[in-house]
N, C-alpha and C positions, 0 to 999 in steps of 0.2 A: 510592580507591573506584573501581572499574571499570564503565564503563556498556556492558552488551552491546546495547542497542537491541532491535530485533526485526525480523521478516522481515516484507517487504509482506503476503504471502498472510495470516501470522498477523493482522497488524494488519486487515485487511478483513474476516478473520471474525470477531475480538472486536469491531470496531466494528459487526457486524450488516448489513454492506452485501453479504454474501455467505453462503450457508448451509454452504458446506463449501469445502474447500482446493481442489477441483477445479472449483469455479466461478471461481475466479481467473483461470484461463487463457482463457476466451472473452473477460472484460473486457480484457485483456493484449492479446489477439489484434486486438481491435477499435482498439486505440490510445486506450482509454477511461480509463486511467488514468495520471495524472502524478504526479512526485515534482520538486517544485521547479521546476514549470511545463514540465517534460521529459516528454515520451510515456516511459513504462517497461515494459520488455517480459520482465523478469525477475521471477517469482514470488519466490524467494528473494532479492531485493534487500534488504541489510541496511539499517534506518532508524536515524539517530541523532536525538538531542534537537535541535529545531529545523525536521527537515525538514516539509515541507507536501506532505500526499499528497492529491489531488483526484480523484474518482470522479463524474461528473457534475456535478450540482449539489451533492456533498457533498464539503467538506474537511475535513482532518483535521492538525492540528500536532501534533507529538511533544514532549510537555514533560517 
């Protein structure tokens, strides 16, 4: 079985943290998004099971 994961921009949209994909760019530019505790600047970052994404007080873990 193959696990393709999800892209960062898609995850933030599905989680309701942004309204559209283009809303992700300003968050990234501000350094407001981290993956695994590190600031992420790529909207297309491929996320995998176990990754923890944080935006402000919101934290998401891929399962």
